[in-house]
Structures are given as structure tokens and as C-alpha cells.
C-alpha positions in Angstrom: -50.6 57.9 16.2 -49.1 55.1 14.1 -50.9 55.0 10.7 -49.6 52.7 8.0 -48.6 54.5 4.9 -49.8 51.5 2.9 -53.3 52.1 4.2 -53.1 55.8 3.2 -51.9 54.9 -0.2 -54.7 52.4 -0.7 -57.3 54.9 0.5 -55.9 57.6 -1.8 -56.0 55.3 -4.8 -59.5 54.2 -3.9 -60.7 57.8 -3.7 -59.1 58.7 -7.0 -60.7 55.6 -8.5 -64.1 56.6 -7.2 -63.8 60.2 -8.5 -62.8 58.9 -11.9 -65.7 56.5 -11.9 -68.1 59.3 -11.0 -66.7 61.5 -13.8 -67.1 58.7 -16.3 -70.7 58.2 -15.3 -71.4 61.9 -15.5 -69.9 62.2 -18.9 -71.8 59.2 -20.2 -75.1 60.4 -18.8 -75.0 64.2 -19.3 -72.9 64.8 -22.4 -72.5 63.5 -25.8 -68.7 63.3 -25.7 -67.2 60.0 -27.0 -63.5 60.4 -26.8 -63.4 61.9 -23.3 -65.3 59.0 -21.6 -63.1 56.5 -23.5 -60.0 58.1 -22.2 -61.4 58.3 -18.6 -62.3 54.6 -18.9 -58.7 53.7 -19.8 -57.5 55.7 -16.8 -59.9 53.9 -14.5 -58.7 50.5 -15.9 -55.1 51.6 -15.3 -55.9 52.7 -11.7 -57.7 49.4 -11.0 -54.6 47.4 -12.3 -52.2 49.6 -10.3 -54.3 49.2 -7.1 -54.4 45.4 -7.5 -50.7 45.2 -8.3 -49.9 47.4 -5.3 -52.1 45.4 -2.9 -50.6 42.1 -4.2 -47.0 43.2 -3.5 -47.0 41.3 -0.2 -48.2 38.1 -1.9 -45.4 38.4 -4.5 -42.8 38.9 -1.9 -44.0 35.8 0.0 -44.0 33.8 -3.2 -40.5 35.0 -4.0 -39.4 34.1 -0.5 -40.6 30.5 -0.8 -39.2 30.2 -4.3 -35.8 31.3 -2.9 -36.0 28.5 -0.2 -37.3 25.9 -2.7 -34.5 26.5 -5.2 -31.8 27.4 -2.6 -31.4 30.9 -4.1 -30.3 33.0 -1.2 -29.2 35.9 -3.2 -32.6 37.5 -3.1 -33.2 40.8 -1.3 -36.4 42.0 0.4 -36.3 45.7 0.5 -39.8 46.8 -0.6 -40.5 50.3 -1.8 -43.9 50.0 -0.1 -43.9 52.1 3.0 -45.3 50.9 6.3 -44.2 49.4 9.5 -45.9 46.1 8.8 -44.2 45.8 5.4 -40.8 46.7 6.9 -41.2 44.1 9.6 -42.2 41.5 7.0 -39.3 42.4 4.8 -36.9 42.4 7.7 -38.1 38.9 8.7 -37.7 37.7 5.2 -34.2 39.1 5.1 -33.2 37.5 8.4 -34.5 34.1 7.4 -32.7 34.3 4.0 -29.5 35.3 5.8 -29.8 32.4 8.2 -30.3 30.0 5.3 -27.3 31.6 3.5 -25.1 31.1 6.6 -26.4 27.5 7.0 -25.7 26.7 3.3 -22.2 28.3 3.6 -21.4 26.2 6.6 -22.6 23.0 4.8 -20.4 23.9 1.8 -17.5 24.4 4.1 -18.1 21.1 5.8 -18.5 19.4 2.5 -15.2 20.9 1.3 -13.5 19.8 4.5 -14.8 16.2 4.2 -13.7 16.2 0.6 -10.2 17.3 1.6 -10.1 14.6 4.3 -11.4 11.9 2.0 -8.9 12.8 -0.7 -5.9 13.0 1.6 -6.6 10.1 3.9 -4.2 7.2 3.5 -6.9 4.6 3.2 -8.5 3.9 -0.2 -12.2 4.6 -0.3 -14.6 3.3 -3.0 -18.4 3.9 -3.0 -20.6 2.3 -5.6 -24.3 1.5 -6.2 -25.8 -2.0 -6.4 -25.4 -1.7 -10.2 -21.6 -1.1 -9.7 -21.7 2.6 -10.7 -18.8 4.4 -8.8 -19.8 7.5 -6.9 -16.6 8.0 -4.9 -13.0 7.1 -5.6 -10.4 8.9 -3.4 -6.8 9.7 -4.2 -5.5 6.8 -2.1 -7.7 4.3 -3.9 -6.5 5.7 -7.3 -2.9 5.2 -6.3 -3.5 1.8 -4.9 -5.3 0.5 -8.0 -3.2 2.6 -10.4 -6.2 4.2 -12.1 -7.2 7.8 -12.8 -10.9 7.4 -12.7 -13.5 4.7 -13.2 -17.3 4.8 -13.8 -18.1 1.2 -12.9 -16.3 -1.4 -10.8 -16.3 -3.8 -13.7 -13.6 -1.6 -15.2 -11.3 -3.1 -12.5 -11.5 -6.5 -14.2 -8.5 -5.6 -16.3 -6.5 -5.2 -13.0 -7.9 -8.1 -11.0 -11.0 -10.2 -11.6 -10.8 -11.5 -8.1 -11.1 -7.9 -6.7 -14.2 -7.3 -8.8 -15.7 -10.5 -7.6 -14.9 -9.6 -4.0 -16.5 -6.1 -4.4 -19.7 -7.7 -5.8 -19.9 -10.3 -3.1 -19.0 -8.3 0.0 -21.7 -7.3 2.4 -22.0 -4.6 5.1 -19.7 -5.5 8.0 -17.7 -8.1 6.0 -13.9 -8.2 5.8 -12.0 -9.9 3.0 -8.4 -10.3 1.9 -7.6 -10.0 -1.9 -4.3 -10.4 -3.6 -3.7 -8.3 -6.7 -0.6 -7.9 -8.9 -0.1 -4.5 -10.6 3.1 -3.7 -12.6 4.8 -6.9 -11.2 4.0 -5.7 -7.7 2.1 -7.9 -5.3 -0.4 -6.2 -3.0 -2.5 -7.8 -0.3 -5.7 -5.8 0.1 -7.7 -5.7 3.3 -11.3 -4.9 2.3 -14.0 -3.7 4.8 -17.5 -2.7 3.7 -20.4 -0.8 5.0 -23.7 0.4 3.5 -25.6 3.7 3.6 -28.6 5.3 2.0 -28.4 8.8 0.4 -31.3 10.5 -1.5 -33.2 7.2 -1.7 -30.2 5.5 -3.3 -28.3 2.6 -1.7 -24.5 2.7 -1.7 -21.7 0.3 -0.6 -18.7 2.0 0.9 -15.5 -0.1 0.8 -12.1 0.7 2.4 -9.0 -0.6 0.7 -5.8 -1.0 2.6 -2.6 -2.6 1.3 -1.2 -4.7 4.2 1.4 -6.5 2.2 4.3 -4.6 3.8 2.9 -5.1 7.3 2.5 -8.8 6.7 6.0 -9.1 5.4 7.4 -7.1 8.3 5.5 -9.2 10.9 6.5 -12.4 9.1 10.2 -11.4 9.2 9.9 -10.4 12.8 8.5 -13.8 13.7 11.2 -15.6 11.8 13.9 -13.4 13.4 12.6 -14.2 16.9 12.5 -17.9 16.1 16.0 -17.8 14.7 17.3 -16.0 17.7 15.8 -18.6 20.0 17.0 -21.5 17.9 20.5 -20.2 17.3 20.9 -19.3 21.0 19.9 -22.8 22.2 22.0 -24.5 19.5 25.1 -22.5 20.2 24.8 -23.0 23.9 24.5 -26.8 23.4 27.0 -27.3 20.6 29.8 -25.0 22.0 30.5 -27.3 25.0 30.5 -30.3 22.7 33.2 -28.8 20.6 35.3 -27.9 23.6 34.9 -31.3 25.3 35.6 -33.3 22.1 38.7 -31.2 21.4 39.9 -31.8 25.0 39.2 -35.5 24.8 41.0 -35.8 21.5 44.1 -34.1 23.0 44.1 -36.5 26.0 43.8 -39.5 23.7 46.7 -38.2 21.6 48.8 -38.1 24.7 47.7 -41.6 25.8 48.4 -43.1 22.3 51.8 -41.4 22.2 52.7 -43.0 25.6 51.6 -46.4 24.5 53.5 -46.1 21.3 56.7 -45.2 23.2 56.2 -48.2 25.5 55.9 -50.6 22.6 59.0 -49.1 21.0 61.4 -49.6 24.0 64.5 -51.8 23.3 64.8 -55.3 25.0 67.2 -55.5 28.1 68.7 -58.4 30.1 65.5 -58.7 31.9 63.6 -59.3 28.7 62.7 -62.8 29.6 61.3 -61.8 33.0 59.5 -58.9 31.4 58.1 -61.2 28.8 57.0 -63.6 31.4 55.5 -60.9 33.5 53.7 -59.1 30.7 53.2 -61.9 28.2 49.6 -62.2 29.0 49.0 -58.5 28.9 50.6 -57.7 25.5 47.6 -58.5 23.3 45.4 -56.2 25.6 47.8 -53.3 25.0 47.4 -53.7 21.2 43.6 -53.9 21.5 43.6 -50.8 23.7 45.7 -48.9 21.2 43.2 -49.7 18.4 40.3 -48.7 20.5 42.0 -45.5 21.4 42.5 -44.8 17.7 38.8 -45.5 17.0 37.7 -43.3 19.8 40.0 -40.5 18.7 38.6 -40.7 15.2 35.0 -40.5 16.5 35.9 -37.5 18.6 37.5 -35.8 15.7 34.4 -36.4 13.6 32.2 -35.0 16.4 34.4 -31.9 16.7 34.4 -31.3 12.9 30.7 -31.7 12.6 30.1 -29.5 15.6 32.2 -26.8 14.1 30.3 -27.2 10.9 27.0 -26.9 12.7 28.2 -23.7 14.5 29.2 -22.2 11.1 25.8 -23.2 9.7 24.0 -21.6 12.6 26.1 -18.5 12.4 25.0 -18.0 8.7 21.4 -18.0 9.8 22.1 -15.5 12.5 22.8 -13.0 9.6 19.0 -12.7 9.2 18.8 -11.0 12.6 21.8 -8.7 12.0 20.9 -6.6 9.0 23.1 -3.5 9.1 21.5 0.0 9.1 21.7 1.3 5.5 24.2 4.1 4.8 22.0 6.1 2.4 23.8 7.7 -0.5 22.9 9.0 -3.9 24.2 6.4 -6.5 23.9 6.1 -10.2 22.1 3.0 -11.3 24.3 2.6 -14.4 27.5 2.6 -12.3 25.9 -0.1 -10.1 25.1 -2.2 -13.2 28.6 -1.8 -14.5 30.1 -3.2 -11.3 27.8 -6.2 -11.5 28.8 -6.8 -15.1 32.5 -6.6 -14.3 32.1 -9.0 -11.3 30.3 -11.7 -13.4 32.0 -11.2 -16.7 34.0 -14.4 -16.6 31.0 -16.4 -15.3 28.9 -15.0 -18.2 31.5 -15.9 -20.7 32.0 -19.4 -19.2 28.2 -20.2 -19.2 27.7 -18.5 -22.6 25.1 -16.2 -21.0 24.0 -13.1 -22.9 24.0 -10.2 -20.5 22.3 -6.9 -21.2 21.4 -3.8 -19.1 19.2 -0.8 -19.7 18.7 2.4 -17.7 15.9 4.9 -18.5 16.6 7.7 -18.1 20.3 7.4 -18.7 21.3 9.4 -15.6 18.8 7.6 -13.3 19.8 7.7 -9.6 18.6 6.1 -6.4 19.0 7.0 -2.7 20.1 3.9 -0.9 23.1 2.0 0.5 25.0 1.0 -2.7 26.8 -1.9 -1.1 23.6 -3.5 0.3 21.7 -3.0 -3.0 24.6 -4.5 -4.9 24.6 -7.5 -2.6 20.9 -8.1 -3.3 21.5 -7.8 -7.1 24.5 -10.2 -6.8 22.3 -12.7 -5.0 19.6 -12.5 -7.7 22.1 -12.8 -10.5 23.7 -15.9 -9.0 20.2 -17.4 -8.7 19.6 -16.6 -12.3 22.8 -18.2 -13.4 21.8 -21.4 -11.6 18.3 -21.3 -13.2 19.9 -21.0 -16.7 22.0 -24.2 -16.3 19.8 -26.2 -18.7 18.5 -23.3 -20.9 19.3 -22.8 -24.5 20.3 -19.3 -25.4 20.5 -18.2 -21.7 19.9 -14.5 -21.1 20.1 -12.2 -18.0 19.0 -8.6 -18.1 19.3 -5.8 -15.6 16.8 -2.9 -16.0 16.5 0.4 -14.2 13.6 2.7 -14.6 11.0 5.0 -12.9 7.7 3.6 -11.9 4.3 5.3 -12.1 4.8 7.1 -8.8 8.2 8.5 -9.6 10.1 5.9 -7.6 13.2 4.0 -8.8 12.9 0.3 -9.6 15.5 -2.3 -10.6 14.6 -5.5 -12.3 16.6 -8.7 -12.8 15.3 -10.7 -15.7 16.2 -14.2 -16.9 14.8 -16.9 -19.2 15.6 -19.8 -17.0 13.4 -22.7 -15.8 11.4 -20.3 -13.7 9.5 -20.7 -10.5 6.2 -22.6 -10.3 3.2 -20.5 -9.2 2.6 -22.5 -6.0 6.2 -21.7 -4.9 6.1 -17.9 -5.6 4.9 -17.1 -2.1 7.3 -19.4 -0.4 10.7 -18.5 -1.9 11.1 -15.5 0.6 10.5 -17.7 3.6 13.7 -18.3 5.6 15.2 -21.9 5.2 13.0 -22.6 2.2 14.9 -23.7 -0.9 14.4 -25.7 -4.0 18.1 -26.7 -4.3 19.8 -29.5 -2.4 22.8 -27.3 -1.6 20.9 -24.1 -0.9 20.6 -22.6 2.6 17.3 -20.8 2.0 18.4 -17.5 3.4 19.5 -15.6 0.3 16.1 -14.3 -0.8 15.0 -13.8 2.8 18.1 -11.7 3.4 17.4 -9.7 0.3 13.9 -9.0 1.4 15.2 -7.9 4.8 17.6 -5.5 3.1 14.9 -4.0 0.9 12.6 -3.6 3.9 15.5 -1.7 5.7 15.3 0.7 2.7 11.6 1.1 3.1 11.2 -0.6 -0.2 10.3 -4.1 -1.3 11.1 -7.1 -3.6 8.6 -9.0 -5.7 8.8 -11.7 -8.3 6.8 -12.7 -11.4 7.6 -15.9 -13.2 6.4 -17.8 -16.3 8.3 -21.1 -16.1 10.6 -21.7 -19.0 9.9 -18.2 -20.5 10.7 -15.4 -18.1 11.4 -14.6 -14.4 11.4 -11.1 -13.2 12.6 -9.9 -9.7 11.7 -6.3 -9.1 13.4 -4.2 -6.4 11.6 -1.0 -5.4 13.7 1.5 -3.6 
């Protein structure tokens, strides 16, 4: 027979309460005692309170169970001191439900931590903000891209790029935009894609930020290289035969002119009269043919020289498609600057250019091909010298330092005539030049070399004040 202990306990308490009540009534009716009935009354009140508290134990456990669920407090235990199979089943059920909630919460926390790790380590910048611009999420990639530690509102980005803030305010779900920003003299082309979501009755805009500047430069240079390969191949194939034919024709004409000159220079003989009579009518034509041959030879010589010049010109442009693989070495930046100073010392003295260099820290090193990097710096210094031709108090400065990400950067600074803003994006395009005698491949070649080092080259210029070329290795 299964009989719940809870029922026995309630029955026993009820019997005791009834007996106590009977005793109290007896004392009040049959005796004149005062203190004893008072004490019995207090005992009855205590018994009633204990019985009610004991009976309401289940209600309290149920209330505590729902409070645990409501406030996500899954540390509660349900092991009642009340005996009885029904209470044990109830407590076991409570414990199982709480344990399941605890496991579910632990899984959600693990998933949350996993998503946080993914978001923070993903290479694409992520920015989530409310319609008021309050930032709810800014991952590590976005912080590195925008060079910020933390922001509370997107308006704080106005100091970096007002155009970026305007784009973030205007962009809608599903839209894509391209925004150019310049941070620490480094140009970045940001590809922005937006989506929207709702969380806890709040609307958010999630924006992905990707710097595609290097990809654009790489694709641009690949396109130019392909074009140059085709053009140089066709030009070389067409011009090479012209050079050969013109040289051959010029040699034949030299032989013909030499024969004619020898014929004209032969001494007269006894048959001079008859020769004169027989060739008198043809003598003028021989002289005309000789002059014509000289003119033809001159024209062929000109064709040959210009063809050779064209071949040399085309061969220079082929350098854009033949960048050597860098031989990476560890080199001191200060030693690199010293070689540049020695190379241009006479030119600086002749042009009265004040040259300075600074390296911070003093023992700064870079891992690169010293010869290729030196070639880039030489090209930039030569451009600076040309830009200083009409500048009072000309100045060129080389600076080596560490950027915000621990990388090495080299800057070439001058106070020449500068570069107009509308030309800043064109100067790295092959064949583009602002000088009549320029070939337009120097800066393009420099960019190619820096790309081969997995770095880049950027420029900032305030015409007439300062122009800064920055090499990032």
C-alpha cells in the first residue's frame, strides 16, 4: 500500500490541532485558569501557521520554479524535505526542466561566444548601428580599417571621412556603394554593402566594409600589362622587318652610288669623242639618278633610325611586364637613405636643394629587396628634383618610421609645385605624364615594384606647399 507521507503528516498535525483546541475549550469552560489557556492558544496558533506553511510548500516550489525561468536563474535546486512520492516526482520534474534550461542556456552562450570570435576575427569589417547612428557592433577588422579603437556613434567618423558618414546615413538594405577615404596619407577604396535586421524591437543596419584598393590596383595593372604585351608584340613584329629592309636597301644604294661615282671618275681615252657622242645625251640622266639615289638613301637612313628609336621606345614599356621577383633581405633604412644621399649629392648641391632624412627608431629595418626599393626611391627623388625647378628654398626629405600597425613606411617629401587634385588618381596610370619629355612609366613601374612586395605606394599633395609619396612595405 502506497500511502503518501505528506498525507500522514497533515493528518497528524490536524489531530494534534484538534486535541489542542479541545483542551483549550475545556480549560476555558471548566477551570478558572488564565495563563494555561493563553499558552495553549499560542500553541494552537503556531500549529495552524506550521500546518499552512507545510501545505503551501508545493506552491512555494512552483513559484520559485517560475521565478527561476523568468529571471534565467538556473542555479536553483528542488530537493524538498517534504516526504512523499508525489512531491519527489514534482521536484524531479522541476530539476529536469531546470537542467534542460541550463543546458540550453549554456549552448546559447557557447554559440554566442563562437559568433563573437568569428565576427572579431573575420577579415571583413562589420558595423551595426541604429537609425539614430548609435553603434552596437564594430569588429576588429573594421577598427583596423578605420583606424579607431571604439566609437559610440557613426558621426564620430566625420573626422576620418565625411563622405563615409554620408554614405552610411544614406545606404539602404541591399545597396552597394564605393567610398574613398584617406587615413594617414593612405588611400582606401571601401566597398560598402548593407542589410537590415530587427532585434528586441529595435531596428539595426549592418554594414560590411571591404578595402578593395589593392585588388583594383592589381586588376588595373594586369589590364595594362596585357594591353602592353599585345601592343609591343604587334609593334615589334611590324617594325623589325622595316628596320631590316631599310638597312638592306641602304646598303644596296651605297653600292650603286659607289659604282656611279667610279664611272664618273674614269679618265678620258682616245675614244673619248665617240664615247661622248654615244653617251652625251645620257650624261645628265646619270647625274639626276645619283642625286635621287642620295635622297632615297637619306630617306632610308631616317626610316632606319626612327624604327630603331621606336623599337627602343617600345622596349622600355615592356619593362612594365617584366618586374623581377624581389630578393627579400633585411635592410637598414638609414643605410638605404645614405646611399640615396651619396648618389644625388652633386645634384642637390647644383640645384641648391636642402636634403634631410630622418629614421625613427634609429635602427629601423625593413624586409624587402633593397635594390628594387632603392630604384623606387631614386625615381621619386628625381621627380621631386624636377618639381623643384621653379621653387624658392627647395627641400627634399626622406623619412622612415613605423605606422600604426607595426609596418615600415618610407616617405619622400618635397615642397615643389605639387600635383593637382584631379591628377592624383592618374599619375600611376601607364603612359600618363605631365612632362613633355616623360615616358609615363616611372610611377607605374614603382607601383608594380611595391605590389610585388605586397605593399603599396600612395601620394598626397598640396600644390605649392608639400607633396608626400608614401611607400608601405
